[in-house]
C-alpha positions in Angstrom: 16.5 47.4 -89.1 15.3 50.3 -86.9 11.8 49.2 -87.5 12.5 45.7 -86.3 14.3 46.9 -83.2 11.4 49.2 -82.4 8.9 46.3 -82.8 10.9 44.0 -80.6 11.1 46.6 -77.8 7.4 47.2 -78.0 6.8 43.4 -77.8 9.0 43.0 -74.8 7.3 45.9 -73.0 3.9 44.2 -73.7 5.2 41.0 -72.1 6.4 42.8 -69.0 3.1 44.7 -68.6 1.1 41.5 -69.0 3.3 39.6 -66.5 2.9 42.4 -64.0 -0.9 42.5 -64.4 -1.0 38.7 -63.9 1.1 38.9 -60.7 -1.0 41.6 -59.2 -4.2 39.6 -60.0 -2.7 36.5 -58.3 -1.7 38.3 -55.2 -5.1 39.9 -54.9 -6.9 36.5 -55.2 -4.5 35.0 -52.6 -5.3 37.8 -50.1 -9.0 37.0 -50.5 -8.6 33.3 -49.8 -10.3 31.9 -46.6 -8.0 31.1 -43.7 -6.5 27.6 -43.5 -8.5 25.2 -41.5 -7.4 24.9 -37.8 -7.4 21.8 -35.6 -10.5 19.6 -35.7 -13.4 20.9 -33.7 -13.4 19.7 -30.0 -9.8 18.8 -29.8 -7.6 20.3 -27.0 -3.9 20.0 -26.8 -2.8 17.6 -24.0 -1.7 19.4 -20.9 1.8 18.6 -19.7 1.9 16.0 -16.8 2.4 17.6 -13.4 5.7 17.1 -11.6 5.9 16.5 -7.9 8.3 17.3 -5.1 8.0 17.8 -1.3 8.7 20.8 1.0 12.1 20.8 2.7 10.5 21.4 6.1 7.9 19.1 7.6 4.3 20.3 8.0 3.8 17.9 10.9 6.5 16.2 13.1 7.3 14.7 16.4 10.9 14.6 17.5 10.1 13.1 20.9 12.2 15.5 22.8 10.0 15.7 26.0 10.0 12.7 28.3 6.7 11.2 29.6 3.6 10.1 27.8 3.3 10.7 24.0 2.2 14.3 23.1 -1.6 14.3 23.4 -1.8 17.0 20.8 -0.3 14.7 18.2 -1.2 11.2 19.3 -4.3 9.3 20.4 -4.7 5.6 21.1 -6.6 2.6 19.7 -7.6 0.6 22.7 -8.8 -3.0 23.3 -8.3 -6.7 22.9 -10.6 -7.5 20.1 -8.0 -9.2 17.9 -8.2 -6.3 15.5 -9.4 -8.4 12.6 -6.2 -10.6 12.6 -6.7 -12.8 15.8 -4.0 -10.8 17.5 -3.2 -11.7 21.1 -2.4 -8.3 22.7 -4.5 -5.8 24.6 -3.8 -2.2 23.4 -3.7 0.1 26.4 -4.2 3.9 26.7 -1.9 6.3 28.5 0.0 3.5 30.2 3.7 4.4 30.3 4.8 0.7 30.4 3.4 0.4 26.9 4.0 3.8 25.4 6.4 6.5 26.6 9.1 9.0 25.5 12.5 8.5 27.0 16.0 9.5 25.9 14.7 11.3 22.9 12.8 8.4 21.5 9.2 7.1 21.5 9.1 3.6 23.0 6.3 1.3 22.2 6.6 -1.8 24.4 4.9 -5.2 24.1 4.8 -7.1 27.4 3.9 -10.6 28.7 1.2 -9.7 31.2 -2.5 -10.2 31.5 -4.6 -7.1 30.7 -8.3 -7.2 30.1 -9.0 -10.5 28.2 -5.5 -10.9 26.8 -2.2 -12.3 28.0 -0.1 -9.6 26.4 -0.1 -5.8 26.5 1.0 -3.3 23.9 0.2 0.1 22.4 -1.2 1.4 19.1 -0.7 5.1 18.7 -2.7 7.0 16.0 -2.7 10.6 14.6 -6.4 10.5 13.6 -8.0 13.9 14.1 -4.6 15.3 15.0 -2.6 14.6 11.9 -4.6 13.6 8.8 -3.0 14.0 5.4 -3.8 13.7 1.7 -0.5 13.1 -0.2 3.0 13.9 1.1 6.2 12.3 2.2 6.1 10.3 5.4 9.3 9.4 7.2 9.8 7.4 10.4 13.2 6.6 11.8 12.9 3.5 14.0 14.5 0.5 15.5 12.4 -2.6 15.6 11.6 -5.4 18.1 12.8 -8.9 17.5 11.6 -12.4 18.4 9.1 -14.9 17.3 5.5 -13.6 17.7 6.3 -9.8 17.4 4.6 -7.9 14.6 5.5 -4.2 14.5 4.1 -1.8 11.9 4.3 1.8 10.7 1.3 2.4 8.5 -1.7 4.5 7.6 -5.5 4.1 7.4 -8.2 6.3 5.9 -9.4 9.0 8.3 -13.0 8.7 7.0 -15.1 6.2 5.1 -15.6 7.6 1.6 -15.8 4.6 -0.7 -17.6 1.3 -0.8 -19.6 -0.5 1.9 -16.6 -1.6 4.0 -14.3 0.8 5.8 -11.4 -1.7 5.2 -10.2 -2.4 2.6 -12.4 -0.2 0.5 -10.8 3.0 1.8 -7.2 1.9 1.6 -4.2 1.1 3.9 -0.6 2.0 3.3 2.0 -0.2 5.0 5.2 1.8 5.3 6.9 -0.9 7.3 5.9 -4.3 8.6 8.1 -7.0 10.2 7.2 -10.4 11.5 9.6 -11.9 14.1 9.7 -15.4 12.7 11.3 -14.0 9.6 14.0 -11.7 11.1 15.4 -8.9 9.0 12.8 -9.0 6.2 10.9 -5.7 6.1 7.7 -5.5 4.1 5.8 -2.7 2.4 2.3 -3.1 1.1 -0.9 -1.4 -0.1 -4.4 -2.8 0.6 -7.5 -1.7 -1.4 -10.8 -3.3 -2.4 -9.1 -4.7 -5.5 -5.7 -5.5 -4.0 -5.6 -7.0 -0.5 -4.2 -10.0 1.3 -7.7 -11.4 2.2 -8.2 -12.2 -1.5 -4.5 -12.8 -2.1 -4.1 -9.8 -4.5 -2.2 -7.3 -2.3 0.5 -5.3 -3.9 3.9 -4.9 -2.2 7.5 -5.9 -1.8 10.2 -6.6 0.8 13.8 -6.1 1.5 16.4 -7.4 3.9 17.5 -5.2 6.8 19.8 -7.5 8.8 20.4 -5.0 11.7 16.7 -4.0 12.0 16.8 -4.4 15.8 20.2 -3.0 16.6 20.2 0.1 14.3 17.8 2.9 13.5 16.6 2.9 9.9 14.4 5.4 8.0 11.2 4.0 6.6 9.5 6.2 4.0 6.7 6.6 1.5 6.3 9.3 -1.1 2.6 9.6 -1.9 1.4 11.6 -4.9 -1.8 11.6 -7.0 0.0 9.4 -9.6 1.8 6.9 -7.5 3.4 5.8 -4.2 7.1 5.1 -3.8 8.5 3.2 -0.8 12.0 3.4 0.6 14.3 2.1 3.3 17.2 4.5 4.0 16.6 6.2 0.6 16.8 2.8 -1.2 13.7 2.4 -3.5 11.8 -0.8 -2.6 8.4 -0.6 -4.4 6.3 1.6 -6.6 2.5 1.4 -6.7 0.9 3.3 -9.6 -2.5 4.9 -9.8 -4.2 2.9 -12.6 -6.9 5.5 -13.2 -9.5 2.8 -12.9 -11.3 4.2 -9.9 -11.4 3.9 -6.1 -11.4 0.1 -5.9 -7.8 0.2 -7.1 -6.9 3.7 -5.9 -8.9 5.1 -3.0 -5.9 7.3 -2.1 -7.3 10.7 -2.8 -8.7 11.2 0.7 -7.0 11.9 4.1 -5.1 9.1 5.9 -3.6 9.1 9.4 -0.5 7.4 10.8 -0.4 4.4 13.1 2.5 3.0 15.1 2.1 -0.3 17.0 3.5 -3.7 18.0 1.0 -6.6 17.6 1.6 -10.0 19.2 0.8 -13.2 17.3 -2.1 -13.0 14.9 -2.8 -14.5 11.5 0.6 -13.4 10.1 2.8 -12.5 13.1 1.8 -15.7 15.0 2.2 -18.2 12.1 5.0 -19.9 14.0 3.7 -19.3 17.4 4.9 -16.9 20.1 8.1 -17.2 22.1 7.2 -15.9 25.6 10.9 -15.8 26.6 11.6 -12.7 24.5 9.4 -10.2 26.3 9.4 -7.3 26.9 10.1 -6.2 23.3 10.1 -2.6 22.1 10.0 -0.5 19.0 12.0 2.8 19.4 11.1 5.7 17.2 13.6 8.6 16.8 11.2 10.9 14.8 8.1 11.0 12.7 8.0 13.6 9.9 5.4 14.5 7.2 6.3 16.8 4.3 3.8 18.6 2.1 3.4 17.7 -1.5 4.4 20.4 -4.0 2.9 20.3 -7.5 4.6 22.1 -10.5 
């Protein structure tokens, strides 16, 4: 019996020693294994999409606090009676207070029935080109609009330089923050025009909303312009979104500076579709402020 016990103990010890040696050998081989393969060559994890916001304080603004002609440091004029590509009937004047002035804390742009140059109506078209040119940002204009058949006020932007295509317009883009035609009172329009999307080929992108008291009450017309999209608002109510398709400048030329324009046209291909009521003049657009806020990328 003692002999059997001794033999069993020796056998168990041999098993333990053998198991230990196998374990040590496995661990050593595992340590010498090549590293596990990484991601496929050439692949890069996708970067998170940027998020956008806007500074709380404007980088450019006019509060129209000083009476007289519009501030020459902020505003210039488009001048003439060429029809402006739309068969418009007005002559845009320069530094004529009857057509553009600051009074009672507001900018007044006034269209009048009077012969000027080769036209039967006068008005003004103020521009910030060379004095306020912006790539991206929030644009806010608080305004009260003219009324009456034949009026065509607009708050909008154009490219400050020709960067794309063979035609300045529409290849380089237009942003219509607010348009209104007097024969359809209270319907405010927002639009974008590019080479691919414009009214001349009936592909323009936009929308509209009803603002019944457009001529009696000030409203805030706004666009938020980022590298990925544009969002249009009236009094903080979202009206329309235009997205950057990523298909090139013909659809999205909006990566270059644009400048602001404020004007009242008379008649024209759209504004004059139902004629002009001469009994309504003079008519004015009043602007409480214009503010531009810088884009912030996170």
